[in-house]
C-alpha positions in Angstrom: 33.6 22.6 -31.5 30.7 22.1 -29.5 30.5 18.7 -28.0 27.5 16.7 -29.4 25.7 13.6 -27.1 27.7 12.0 -24.4 30.2 10.3 -26.2 31.5 13.0 -28.1 34.4 13.5 -25.7 35.4 10.0 -25.3 35.4 8.9 -28.8 39.0 8.9 -29.2 39.6 6.9 -26.2 39.9 3.3 -26.5 38.6 0.9 -23.9 41.2 -0.9 -22.1 41.3 -4.8 -22.6 39.6 -5.2 -18.8 36.8 -3.3 -19.9 36.4 -5.3 -22.9 36.7 -8.7 -20.8 34.5 -7.3 -18.3 31.9 -6.8 -20.9 31.8 -9.8 -22.6 32.0 -11.8 -19.3 29.0 -10.0 -18.3 27.1 -10.9 -21.9 28.4 -14.7 -21.5 27.0 -14.8 -18.2 23.4 -13.7 -19.2 23.5 -15.8 -22.2 24.5 -19.1 -19.7 21.3 -17.9 -17.6 19.0 -17.6 -21.1 20.1 -21.2 -21.8 19.8 -22.4 -18.2 16.0 -21.1 -18.1 15.2 -22.2 -21.8 16.7 -25.9 -20.9 14.6 -26.0 -17.9 11.3 -24.7 -19.7 11.9 -27.5 -22.3 12.4 -30.3 -19.9 9.1 -29.3 -18.2 7.3 -29.4 -21.6 9.1 -32.6 -22.5 8.0 -34.1 -19.4 4.7 -33.0 -19.4 4.3 -34.3 -22.9 5.7 -38.0 -21.9 3.1 -37.9 -19.0 0.0 -37.1 -21.7 1.6 -39.8 -24.0 1.5 -42.4 -21.3 -1.9 -41.5 -20.0 -3.1 -41.7 -23.6 -1.6 -45.2 -24.1 -3.1 -46.5 -20.8 -6.3 -45.1 -21.6 -6.2 -46.6 -25.4 -5.1 -50.0 -23.3 -7.8 -49.8 -20.9 -10.5 -48.8 -23.3 -13.8 -50.2 -22.1 -12.2 -52.4 -19.3 -13.0 -51.4 -15.8 -9.5 -50.9 -14.7 -6.0 -51.2 -15.9 -5.3 -54.5 -14.2 -8.2 -56.1 -16.2 -7.0 -54.6 -19.6 -3.6 -55.6 -18.7 -4.7 -59.3 -18.4 -6.1 -59.6 -21.6 -2.9 -58.0 -23.8 -0.5 -61.1 -24.6 2.9 -60.5 -25.0 5.3 -62.5 -26.8 8.8 -61.8 -26.1 
């Protein structure tokens, strides 16, 4: 019977456990790297969002006053 495709001759051979573990190890390593990249991207997005939110709060407090210090002097906070 003629060989069909590249895997025909090896179809009855089963991979060893070492090969299986090596393949899964590389798959896990790739998944961990992707998770770290995603985490760093989310962290930078979160910190940018917090910075923008803080700036919007400062702008809202400052309003028509000339500086943040003069705006904060008019804010009464009861503790």
